[in-house]
N, C-alpha and C positions, 0 to 999 in steps of 0.2 A: 871653768872649763876650759882645759887648754886645745884647744881646735886647731886643727890646722887646713886654710882653702886657696883652692887650686881653680883658677879663673882662664882657663884657654879660648879664645878668641879667632878661629880665623875665615878671610876671603880668598875668593880667588874671582883673579879679574879674568874679565873679555871683554875689549883687546887688554894687553896690560897700562897696568896707572904707570902715567910717563913720571907727574912727581904726586907729591900727595903730605897734606902737614893735618893732624892728627889729635884730639885732646880725649887721655883717660881719665875714669875715675875709676880707680879700683886697688886703690891702698886702702885699707882701714884706720879707721880714725885712735886716736890714743888721747884718754879720757880717766875717770874716776871709774867706772865701770867694764873698761875694757881695756887692756893694756897688749899692745900692740909688738910684737916680741923680735915678729922679723919680717922681713918683706922687698921683694927682687921682681922688680918687673921689666923683663926679658924680649927684644920684639924682636923679631925675622921677615926680612932682611935690618942686619944693623941701618938702624938709620942714619941718615949725616950727623943730625943732632936731638939730642937730647936729654930734657929740664926738668921741672918740679918744683910747684907754687904753691902757695897757701890762697884760698879764692874768698872772695867777697863774705860767706860762712863759712870759713870758717876748715874747710875741706881740702887734702890734697889731693893737684891733680897733676895727672905729669900732659908733655910735649913730647911730640917729637916728628922731627922729618924723614922723607923716606926723598933726595934728588938723584935717582935713578931708576926707568924704567922696572917693575916686577910684576907678574903675570899671581902672584901669592902678596899675604902678608898674614902673620904667624904673630899675637901680643900675650905674654902667659906670664900672670902676676899671678907671682906665690907669699903666700902669705902665713905664721901663725901668732897667735893673738889668744889671750889669757881673759874669759869673761865670768861676771859676775849676773845678777840679777840687781838689777834697779831695785830704789826702794821704795813703800808704795807710794803714792802722794800724799801728801797732809794738810791740803788745801781746800775747803769747802767750798768756795764763791759761786752764789747764782750766775748764771749762765751770762743774765741782762749785766749784772754788774762788771762783767770780764768784759763784754763789749762795751758799755760805757768808759772802762778805764783806755779800752785801745780807740780810744775817738781821737778822734782831734779835739783839742783843745787849748787858747790859746793863755801858756802861761804854764804849764804843764810840764812835766820831765818827758826825757823822751825815753820812749822804749822800742830796742830795736826789736821785739814784740810783735810792732805793729803794721810794720813789714810783710807780713806774713795771715793778714786779714785782705790787703789787697788782690783783684783777677790775675790771672798770667796766664801763661801761652797755653798750657794745657786746662789751667783750670778755672775757665771765667763763674762771674754771677750768674745767678739763672736764678728766674720765680720755679721754675720743674725743679731747682734743687730745696730752695725752703721749703716747696710741698713735700717734697719729702720727707726731711728733719723735720718736721712741723710736731709729729706725735712723740716724735725725742725729747723736743723742745717747751716744758713746760712749765708754765709760770713761777718761778721761784727756784726746780730744779737747781741742783751746783753742775756746772761746765763738766765736771768730769766724769757724773754721774751719767748724762748728758748722751755726753761723745760716746758712752760705755754702751748706753744701750743702742744708738744710733751704731754704735758698730757691730751689735747682738744682729741687728733688726737687714744690712746688709749680706753677713753671715748669713743667716736662715731662708731671704730674699730670690740672694740673686745666684746664680750656678757658677762654677768656674766651666770657661769653656775656652781653652787656647787658639779651636780655630774661631772664635767668633768675633777676636779684634786681633788688632796690630799695634801697634808703638804708637801709629797716626791717626787711632780710633779716635772721638773727639767722646768726652766723659760725658757730655748730653747723649750719644747717643749708646753707651753705654749703658749708662741709667736708664732710656727711652727700652732698651734690649732686657735687661734682666740677666745679664752675661757678663764677661770678661773674666780677665788675670787678675792679680793681686797690682798690678800698677792699675787696670782700668779703676780696681774697688777701691785706691788711697786716691785718685784723684776724684772717684764721684764723696768719696768721704770728703775731700777735704769742701768739695765745690761747697759742697751744703751746711762745714762749716763757714766759710767763707763770705756765702750769700748771708747767714746771717751775719756777718760785721764779728767774724768772733774769728781767733789764729790758727792758723794751724799747717806743719809741714811736712816738705812730701822726704820718707826715708830712705835708703837705697840700702842695699847689705844681701844678709845672706841664713837660711834657717838649716840648721843641721836635720835633717831626716831620719827616720830610722826602715832599714830595710825591713821588709816581713819578718817574723820568726822563723827560724833556720836557714833563712837569704842573704849568703854573702855580700858587705856594703860593698857598689859598681862608681867603681873612679867613672865622673865621666855622667852621673844619673843623675844631681841636684841642679839648680837654677837659682838665678837674679832671685830676689824676693824685694817686695818693697812693703812700706804700713806708712803709716800714720802717725804724728805727734801730736800732742795737742799741750798749749803752753793755760798754764799755772799762777798767774797774778799773785803776792801775797800782798797780806798792810803792811807790810815790813817793808816795802819794795823790793825783797827781790823773791821774786818768780822764779820757776823749773817746769821741765819740759818731764810730758808723761807719754809715754811709747803705746800705741792699740792697735791693731793687727787683726781689719777685717776681714782678711782673707781665710782666718784662724778661731778670730772670736776671740783674743784673750792679746795679754797682753804681755809686750817680750819678754822673755828671762837670757837666762845667760845659754842656750841656743839660736841665741842669734845672735850674726857680729851685723852691727852699722860701716858702711863703708861713707858715706856723704850724706848731708841735709842741702836741700835745695825747696824751691817753690815747689816746683814740682819737678819731672823726668829730664823737660828740660836742661835743668839744674846740671842732673847725676848723672847720667845717658852713661855710660861703662867705658863704652869708646865710641868714638863719631870723628867725621874728618874733612876735610876740601879735597877732593882728586882733580888733578889733569888726566884723562882719559876713564879704562875699564866702566861704562857704558852699561856694562852690562857684570855684575858678580852673583856669586853662591857665601852664603855665611853659614857657618859651623860654629856653635857657641854649646861646652863643654864645664861645666863648676863639679868639684866636690868638695865636699864637707864632712868633717871630720874629728873624731879626737884624737887625739896625736897619736895613742895608745894602738888603737885600728889599724892595722894591714887592714890597705881598700883590695878586691880584687877589680882585677878588671873587665870591662863591658863587655870587653868582643870576649 
């Protein structure tokens, strides 16, 4: 599927920001299931310096600095990607065996996926996660089957509510409330997996949403999305990652665009920065994901 993505971020500052340093994860990945055909990142006011680098997880992140006073900041990322559905997972290893393989053993070969077993800033290990996950992880069940069951239970047990949480809401709090958004559901699922000693990573990106029948596709009406990727080791030693979306109870397909992967949201936040000044700010974000052949209609 050929998709065009526009991600617009706009800040209004009061008082103006004197200087600022920003980091952005807005460039989609390029791999076997997703070819990045074009990408442009526009920043206004024009930054004094703008560079790109590859982070430790293989994501492309942009850095830009502004050295003069500004009351507004606009960051627009525009990308065109060709996507395809990933192959179905082949490995049926029991979850207990996966846990054992990712544990430290003296003399064993290092597996980079073991880094995603440890807690992170937004995803602690906790007994409450184990308690919630336990019905899905019955003895001898394959890791992928157990993870899919956990995904389905999160989808059924939790309410999608945009006003219930924000980016700083702890995953344990969202677990207790049984409410949240895609970021919360991804963190909760990761908390369950890692508390059991199982590897899982956070994925940020976009999802193509369909307008209601007879209604035009609106510019800026979509949003960033987040889901989970689970690691499946194999007897051959070459494991694979399989994506699962607890917000929509499905495996991502060609209608998903992957931007970055990390331990949690803090590793792959779309835009973050350090400011001097600008004690108060207002943020507006608009995302448009559309097939290239579709002409979008303004949301205004």
